[in-house]
N, C-alpha and C positions, 0 to 999 in steps of 0.2 A: 104509132110510126114514130120511124126515127126521129133524132133532133126535134122533136116535139115532149113539152113539159105541159100537164094538163091539171087545173085545179081547178075547181067546183065551175066558173064561166070565163077563168083567163086560159089564155091557148100561147105558149110559146115559142116560138119556133128559132131556133141556133144551127149557124152551121162555123164551117172553120173559113169557109171564104163566100164572097159575096154570091156569088152564081149558084152555089149548092143550097145558100140562105130561099134564093130567089123560087130554086126547082123545089124546092121543101114546103114553101108557101102557098106556091101555084096546090101541089097535091092538099093541102089542110083545108086551102077554100074550095078544092073538088070534093072534097070528103064532106065541108059544113055544106056544099049547096045541094048533093044528094042526097043528104039527110034532113033537106027541107028545111034546116034553120035558116035564121038573117042572125046577119052582126047591125051592131048600131054603131054608124060609120065613126060618130063621134067618139066614140071610146076606145075605135082602133088606132094601135100607133105602129107605124111601119117602120123598120129599119134601123131601131134606136142601136145608141152606140152604150148606152146605158139603161137600164129599167132596175124598178124597185119590184121585187116579187116575194110574197110572203116572208116579210122582214128581212129582206136580204137585199142588198146590191148585187146587180150581176152586170159586168161589164168585160172587156177583151183581156184585162188579167185574171179575171179571176170573180170565185163570188165572195161577197164581204158581208160584215152586218151590218144590217144601217143604224147609223149613229141614233137615228129619231126613236129608234125600240130599244136599244142599248141602255139609253139613258134612263129609264124606270129601276133597272137592276144597278147600276152605278150610284141611284139615287135612295138605294132600298135603304127605308129608316128601320131602328132596331125597333123590334116588336114588343108590346108591352102589357099584353094580356092573351090568354087562351083561344079567345074570340076573333083577334086578329092573327093569331097564329093561324087556327083553323081556314079563316078566309084565304090567309096566304097560300096554304099548302092545295086548296081546291084550285085557287089559280095556275098554280104550278103543273098540280096533275092538266087542266086544260092545257098548258103549253106543251108539256111530254106530250099530251095525245095530239097534238096539232105538229107539232115536231115528227112525231111518228108518222103522219100521215106523209110528211113532206118526204121525208127522208127516203119514203119508200117509192117516191115517184122518180127518183133520182135514180 
């Protein structure tokens, strides 16, 4: 559906104008209802000017890296043993897989 991004149980609806956003949101809600799914109202956020989504902050100026997620890379320490290097490589591999899935959505 145009103007929507879905990852697991997160649904992001976006548009260039508020009117178009509301139309797309109505369509998404109809599809969710038709599928027999229910939403948890306490977890729903509507008409946000800025959202955190998959390690990024998305706002009207674009997509930016979430500073809370970048600190781990900025503060990356020197690895001293083969074991730590192996564990770190596994973590990077998981990150690459996640980013590959995320970019496939866009």
